[in-house]
LUMZAMAR-566122 format. One line per 4 residues: their letters; for each residue x, y, z of C-alpha. Coordinates in nm, 2 decimals. Example, Ala and Ser with C-alpha at 12.3 -4.5 7.8 and 13.67 -1.06 7.14 Angstrom:
residues 2
as = 1.23/-0.45/0.78 ~ 1.37/-0.11/0.71
END
This chain:
residues 411
msvs = -2.73/-0.03/-1.56 ~ -3.01/0.16/-1.38 ~ -2.98/0.50/-1.22 ~ -3.00/0.34/-0.87
trls = -2.74/0.09/-0.96 ~ -2.51/0.36/-1.09 ~ -2.56/0.56/-0.77 ~ -2.48/0.25/-0.56
vall = -2.16/0.19/-0.76 ~ -2.06/0.55/-0.73 ~ -2.12/0.55/-0.35 ~ -1.92/0.23/-0.31
lgcg = -1.63/0.35/-0.52 ~ -1.63/0.70/-0.37 ~ -1.62/0.57/-0.01 ~ -1.36/0.31/-0.10
vvta = -1.14/0.56/-0.28 ~ -1.16/0.82/0.01 ~ -1.09/0.55/0.27 ~ -0.79/0.43/0.08
alam = -0.67/0.79/0.04 ~ -0.69/0.86/0.41 ~ -0.52/0.53/0.50 ~ -0.23/0.57/0.26
glrq = -0.19/0.95/0.30 ~ -0.16/0.94/0.68 ~ 0.07/0.64/0.67 ~ 0.30/0.79/0.41
slgl = 0.34/1.12/0.60 ~ 0.53/0.95/0.89 ~ 0.86/0.99/0.71 ~ 0.83/1.36/0.76
flap = 0.86/1.31/1.14 ~ 1.20/1.15/1.12 ~ 1.41/1.47/1.13 ~ 1.20/1.67/1.39
mtta = 1.15/1.37/1.62 ~ 1.50/1.24/1.62 ~ 1.63/1.59/1.68 ~ 1.39/1.66/1.97
qgwg = 1.43/1.32/2.13 ~ 1.79/1.25/2.06 ~ 1.73/0.93/1.87 ~ 1.94/0.81/1.57
asgf = 1.80/0.78/1.22 ~ 1.83/0.40/1.24 ~ 1.62/0.39/1.56 ~ 1.33/0.58/1.40
afai = 1.37/0.38/1.07 ~ 1.36/0.05/1.26 ~ 1.02/0.15/1.42 ~ 0.87/0.23/1.08
alqv = 1.03/-0.09/0.94 ~ 0.87/-0.29/1.22 ~ 0.54/-0.13/1.13 ~ 0.57/-0.25/0.78
lcng = 0.67/-0.60/0.90 ~ 0.38/-0.62/1.15 ~ 0.15/-0.50/0.87 ~ 0.26/-0.78/0.65
itqp = 0.24/-1.05/0.93 ~ -0.11/-0.95/1.04 ~ -0.24/-0.88/0.69 ~ -0.34/-1.25/0.62
iwgq = -0.51/-1.26/0.97 ~ -0.72/-0.95/0.90 ~ -0.78/-1.08/0.55 ~ -0.92/-1.41/0.70
vadr = -1.14/-1.21/0.93 ~ -1.26/-0.98/0.65 ~ -1.34/-1.29/0.43 ~ -1.56/-1.42/0.71
iggr = -1.74/-1.11/0.84 ~ -1.68/-0.85/0.57 ~ -1.43/-0.57/0.52 ~ -1.65/-0.30/0.68
rvim = -1.60/-0.41/1.04 ~ -1.23/-0.48/0.99 ~ -1.17/-0.13/0.85 ~ -1.35/0.03/1.14
igav = -1.13/-0.16/1.39 ~ -0.82/-0.05/1.20 ~ -0.93/0.32/1.21 ~ -0.96/0.30/1.59
lqav = -0.62/0.12/1.62 ~ -0.46/0.38/1.40 ~ -0.59/0.67/1.62 ~ -0.46/0.49/1.93
altg = -0.12/0.43/1.76 ~ -0.07/0.79/1.65 ~ -0.17/0.92/2.00 ~ 0.07/0.69/2.16
mafs = 0.35/0.81/1.93 ~ 0.28/1.17/2.02 ~ 0.32/1.10/2.39 ~ 0.61/0.85/2.37
tslf = 0.91/0.96/2.58 ~ 1.14/0.68/2.49 ~ 1.24/0.50/2.17 ~ 1.09/0.17/2.32
wftf = 0.74/0.31/2.35 ~ 0.76/0.49/2.01 ~ 0.87/0.16/1.85 ~ 0.57/-0.02/2.02
fagv = 0.31/0.23/1.90 ~ 0.47/0.32/1.56 ~ 0.57/-0.04/1.49 ~ 0.34/-0.29/1.65
vmgc = 0.01/-0.10/1.70 ~ 0.03/0.10/1.38 ~ 0.14/-0.21/1.19 ~ -0.18/-0.39/1.30
avsa = -0.39/-0.08/1.22 ~ -0.27/-0.03/0.87 ~ -0.32/-0.39/0.78 ~ -0.68/-0.38/0.91
agmp = -0.77/-0.05/0.74 ~ -0.54/-0.09/0.45 ~ -0.54/-0.15/0.07 ~ -0.57/-0.53/0.07
vima = -0.89/-0.54/0.27 ~ -1.04/-0.24/0.08 ~ -0.94/-0.39/-0.26 ~ -1.08/-0.73/-0.17
sltr = -1.41/-0.57/-0.07 ~ -1.44/-0.38/-0.39 ~ -1.35/-0.69/-0.59 ~ -1.61/-0.90/-0.42
llpe = -1.89/-0.63/-0.45 ~ -1.84/-0.55/-0.82 ~ -1.88/-0.77/-1.13 ~ -1.57/-0.88/-1.31
slrg = -1.61/-0.62/-1.58 ~ -1.56/-0.34/-1.32 ~ -1.30/-0.49/-1.10 ~ -0.99/-0.37/-1.27
ratg = -1.12/-0.02/-1.29 ~ -1.23/-0.03/-0.93 ~ -0.89/-0.15/-0.82 ~ -0.72/0.12/-1.02
lgta = -0.95/0.38/-0.87 ~ -0.88/0.26/-0.52 ~ -0.51/0.26/-0.58 ~ -0.53/0.60/-0.73
gssf = -0.72/0.72/-0.43 ~ -0.43/0.60/-0.21 ~ -0.20/0.81/-0.42 ~ -0.42/1.11/-0.41
gqfl = -0.42/1.08/-0.03 ~ -0.04/1.08/-0.04 ~ -0.04/1.38/-0.27 ~ -0.29/1.58/-0.06
vvpi = -0.22/1.47/0.30 ~ 0.16/1.48/0.30 ~ 0.18/1.85/0.23 ~ -0.09/1.92/0.48
valg = 0.09/1.73/0.75 ~ 0.41/1.91/0.66 ~ 0.23/2.24/0.71 ~ 0.10/2.11/1.04
lhaa = 0.45/2.02/1.15 ~ 0.58/2.36/1.06 ~ 0.29/2.54/1.23 ~ 0.23/2.34/1.55
gwqw = 0.52/2.10/1.59 ~ 0.54/1.72/1.56 ~ 0.34/1.63/1.87 ~ 0.03/1.83/1.78
alla = 0.06/1.71/1.41 ~ 0.05/1.35/1.53 ~ -0.26/1.42/1.74 ~ -0.44/1.59/1.45
iaav = -0.39/1.30/1.21 ~ -0.50/1.06/1.49 ~ -0.83/1.24/1.50 ~ -0.86/1.24/1.12
sllm = -0.80/0.86/1.12 ~ -1.15/0.82/1.28 ~ -1.31/0.95/0.96 ~ -1.25/0.61/0.81
ipla = -1.53/0.47/1.03 ~ -1.83/0.63/0.85 ~ -1.65/0.60/0.52 ~ -1.64/0.22/0.56
lpln = -2.02/0.18/0.59 ~ -2.09/0.10/0.22 ~ -1.81/-0.17/0.21 ~ -2.05/-0.43/0.35
dqaa = -1.93/-0.73/0.15 ~ -2.04/-1.07/0.28 ~ -1.90/-1.42/0.24 ~ -1.95/-1.51/-0.13
kpvp = -2.18/-1.80/-0.21 ~ -2.07/-2.09/-0.42 ~ -2.12/-2.09/-0.79 ~ -2.44/-2.28/-0.88
gaap = -2.35/-2.62/-1.00 ~ -1.98/-2.59/-0.89 ~ -1.80/-2.81/-0.65 ~ -1.86/-2.75/-0.28
eera = -1.70/-2.44/-0.15 ~ -1.33/-2.46/-0.06 ~ -1.24/-2.42/0.30 ~ -0.99/-2.15/0.38
tval = -0.72/-2.41/0.47 ~ -0.77/-2.60/0.14 ~ -0.75/-2.27/-0.06 ~ -0.44/-2.16/0.12
rral = -0.27/-2.50/0.06 ~ -0.35/-2.48/-0.30 ~ -0.21/-2.13/-0.33 ~ 0.11/-2.21/-0.13
rdpt = 0.18/-2.51/-0.36 ~ 0.15/-2.30/-0.67 ~ 0.48/-2.14/-0.80 ~ 0.28/-1.84/-0.93
fwfl = 0.19/-1.75/-0.57 ~ 0.56/-1.73/-0.48 ~ 0.66/-1.54/-0.79 ~ 0.39/-1.28/-0.71
sfgf = 0.51/-1.26/-0.35 ~ 0.88/-1.22/-0.46 ~ 0.78/-0.95/-0.70 ~ 0.58/-0.77/-0.44
fvcg = 0.88/-0.80/-0.20 ~ 1.07/-0.58/-0.46 ~ 0.78/-0.34/-0.47 ~ 0.77/-0.31/-0.10
lhvs = 1.14/-0.25/-0.08 ~ 1.12/0.04/-0.32 ~ 0.81/0.20/-0.17 ~ 0.92/0.19/0.20
fmav = 1.28/0.29/0.12 ~ 1.17/0.60/-0.07 ~ 0.87/0.69/0.16 ~ 1.10/0.69/0.47
hlpg = 1.43/0.80/0.33 ~ 1.37/1.01/0.02 ~ 1.33/1.33/0.22 ~ 1.65/1.25/0.41
fvas = 1.83/1.17/0.08 ~ 1.72/1.50/-0.05 ~ 1.85/1.68/0.26 ~ 2.18/1.49/0.23
chlp = 2.22/1.63/-0.12 ~ 2.19/1.99/0.03 ~ 1.87/2.07/-0.15 ~ 1.60/2.29/0.01
lgvg = 1.40/2.12/0.29 ~ 1.07/2.15/0.09 ~ 1.20/1.95/-0.20 ~ 1.18/1.63/0.01
aaai = 0.81/1.68/0.09 ~ 0.74/1.79/-0.27 ~ 0.91/1.47/-0.40 ~ 0.68/1.25/-0.19
slig = 0.38/1.45/-0.28 ~ 0.47/1.44/-0.65 ~ 0.50/1.06/-0.64 ~ 0.15/1.05/-0.50
lfni = 0.01/1.28/-0.76 ~ 0.16/1.10/-1.06 ~ 0.06/0.76/-0.92 ~ -0.30/0.86/-0.96
agsl = -0.25/0.84/-1.33 ~ -0.03/0.54/-1.30 ~ -0.28/0.35/-1.10 ~ -0.57/0.44/-1.32
iage = -0.38/0.33/-1.63 ~ -0.27/0.00/-1.46 ~ -0.63/-0.07/-1.36 ~ -0.76/-0.02/-1.71
lsgr = -0.47/-0.22/-1.87 ~ -0.53/-0.51/-1.62 ~ -0.86/-0.56/-1.79 ~ -0.72/-0.54/-2.14
wrrr = -0.37/-0.68/-2.14 ~ -0.21/-0.99/-1.99 ~ -0.14/-0.89/-1.63 ~ 0.19/-1.08/-1.63
ellv = 0.35/-0.87/-1.91 ~ 0.22/-0.55/-1.74 ~ 0.41/-0.64/-1.42 ~ 0.72/-0.72/-1.61
iiya = 0.71/-0.38/-1.78 ~ 0.65/-0.19/-1.45 ~ 0.94/-0.36/-1.26 ~ 1.18/-0.33/-1.55
argv = 1.09/0.04/-1.60 ~ 1.17/0.10/-1.23 ~ 1.51/-0.06/-1.27 ~ 1.59/0.17/-1.57
ligg = 1.46/0.48/-1.38 ~ 1.65/0.42/-1.05 ~ 1.97/0.32/-1.23 ~ 1.95/0.64/-1.44
fmlv = 1.88/0.85/-1.13 ~ 2.20/0.72/-0.97 ~ 2.40/0.86/-1.26 ~ 2.26/1.21/-1.29
ektt = 2.34/1.52/-1.08 ~ 2.11/1.56/-0.79 ~ 1.93/1.90/-0.84 ~ 1.58/2.01/-0.75
asvl = 1.47/1.95/-1.11 ~ 1.62/1.60/-1.13 ~ 1.47/1.49/-0.80 ~ 1.12/1.62/-0.91
vfsa = 1.14/1.46/-1.25 ~ 1.25/1.13/-1.09 ~ 0.96/1.15/-0.84 ~ 0.71/1.22/-1.12
imgl = 0.81/0.92/-1.33 ~ 0.84/0.70/-1.02 ~ 0.49/0.81/-0.93 ~ 0.36/0.65/-1.25
lwls = 0.52/0.32/-1.14 ~ 0.46/0.35/-0.76 ~ 0.15/0.14/-0.69 ~ 0.07/0.05/-1.04
tvpp = 0.18/-0.31/-0.95 ~ -0.13/-0.35/-0.73 ~ -0.41/-0.38/-0.99 ~ -0.24/-0.65/-1.20
tval = -0.13/-0.84/-0.88 ~ -0.48/-0.84/-0.74 ~ -0.62/-0.94/-1.08 ~ -0.37/-1.23/-1.10
carn = -0.47/-1.35/-0.75 ~ -0.84/-1.34/-0.83 ~ -0.78/-1.51/-1.17 ~ -0.57/-1.79/-1.03
ygtr = -0.74/-1.84/-0.69 ~ -1.09/-1.70/-0.71 ~ -1.25/-1.44/-0.49 ~ -1.39/-1.64/-0.20
wlat = -1.07/-1.62/0.00 ~ -0.92/-1.33/-0.19 ~ -0.85/-1.11/0.11 ~ -0.67/-1.40/0.28
ifgl = -0.46/-1.50/-0.02 ~ -0.38/-1.15/-0.14 ~ -0.30/-1.07/0.22 ~ -0.03/-1.35/0.21
vflg = 0.11/-1.21/-0.12 ~ 0.10/-0.87/0.05 ~ 0.31/-1.01/0.33 ~ 0.59/-1.04/0.08
hqvg = 0.54/-0.67/0.00 ~ 0.57/-0.58/0.36 ~ 0.88/-0.80/0.43 ~ 1.03/-0.61/0.14
gftg = 0.91/-0.28/0.30 ~ 1.07/-0.37/0.63 ~ 1.40/-0.45/0.45 ~ 1.39/-0.12/0.25
awlg = 1.30/0.11/0.55 ~ 1.54/-0.05/0.80 ~ 1.83/-0.12/0.57 ~ 1.81/0.23/0.43
gvvf = 1.88/0.37/0.78 ~ 2.16/0.12/0.85 ~ 2.33/0.20/0.52 ~ 2.31/0.57/0.58
dldg = 2.44/0.54/0.94 ~ 2.74/0.33/0.81 ~ 2.82/0.51/0.49 ~ 2.68/0.86/0.54
sydr = 2.51/0.82/0.20 ~ 2.24/0.61/0.03 ~ 2.44/0.51/-0.27 ~ 2.46/0.13/-0.19
mwll = 2.08/0.13/-0.12 ~ 2.00/0.29/-0.46 ~ 2.22/0.02/-0.63 ~ 2.03/-0.26/-0.44
atia = 1.70/-0.10/-0.54 ~ 1.81/-0.11/-0.91 ~ 1.91/-0.48/-0.90 ~ 1.59/-0.57/-0.72
afag = 1.38/-0.41/-0.98 ~ 1.51/-0.63/-1.26 ~ 1.47/-0.93/-1.03 ~ 1.11/-0.84/-0.98
agfs = 1.06/-0.83/-1.36 ~ 1.21/-1.17/-1.38 ~ 0.98/-1.32/-1.12 ~ 0.68/-1.16/-1.28
alcr = 0.76/-1.32/-1.62 ~ 0.73/-1.66/-1.46 ~ 0.37/-1.61/-1.33 ~ 0.08/-1.80/-1.47
dgap = -0.19/-1.58/-1.64 ~ -0.43/-1.84/-1.78 ~ -0.81/-1.89/-1.76 ~ -0.99/-1.75/-1.46
apta = -1.05/-1.97/-1.16 ~ -1.41/-2.07/-1.08 ~ -1.55/-1.79/-0.85 ~ -1.87/-1.67/-0.70
parp = -2.07/-1.40/-0.87 ~ -2.04/-1.05/-0.74 ~ -2.30/-0.95/-0.48 ~ -2.59/-0.76/-0.65
igrv = -2.49/-0.40/-0.71 ~ -2.82/-0.26/-0.59 ~ -2.75/-0.38/-0.23 ~ -2.40/-0.25/-0.19
aea = -2.51/0.07/-0.02 ~ -2.73/-0.10/0.24 ~ -2.60/-0.08/0.60
END
């Protein structure tokens, strides 16, 4: 690999990683606003949780649409549109005087924004722009970047909340969202060309019908539902759970930050293993390990130490499902319509996220505790392992070659 090619790859990966870091870090910080906003506005926890849950659901519903657009015109433009929408959503949240408008901006607008400038579009762009030998590593790096954003951005937002209040903190992260526009410039993937000598290129509708008729697609979607339930429940409610255990306020923010930190390692490991192991078995191990961890956490005394240890181990498993899931989608369905098909799989993740975020608020309002929600999360983890065991992980599907690396940095 020439020096210019290495620089092009480094630029592509660097911008992709930082874009993913901003997108995930800003989004995952929203749980910190639950307590100050509900107190200041007089809203219930379930009302705030429903808005965030609606965001997750809108994200999932619009993800295949943005994926289809990205497959046709490239991920760069879609990410830029998402950055603008995110800035609009956060500004609207800052000035919302009623729960209705907060739900509109935090749920609908923000949901559309994070699907356009989110991980599926970024991961599909990286997968298309790089040769197969680098795809697992690139996906792991992108996922790790998301986690680093969570680790770095969440504490900064917490400091902003403490120093300037929730309204100014929202306006600040709205401005930061616009940084994703220049960072998206190298992600100039284009529609892949058919493999020489292969059958004529599949149309999107044909590829989608083929995927939807395949049981593996549904097993991946059901497994990702479980992942989304875990991630959204903990992202939104873990700080509140910590507070309900009468632990110091900073422990909640530290727990979310620690998950992000340790998921850097978890994502990198999962990315490397996705190119070495069978991806199906890797998913089974990840989901089963989550079940053991959450079940064990239910049984121990809740102290600062136990919460932080749980968060660190959970971080290793947090988004480590993404590299093997993307790899299985590319292997089974090719890369031509990868953003669209993975976007549909991601819909399962976001439906699970809606369930976890909203149901967590409902359970807490009814019971005054999260015990039943933790039990559900444990059962769901083992179900996810079962679904993953049923996935097909055979020979790669015919796919177009990666775009020449030397051109990835062109505008």
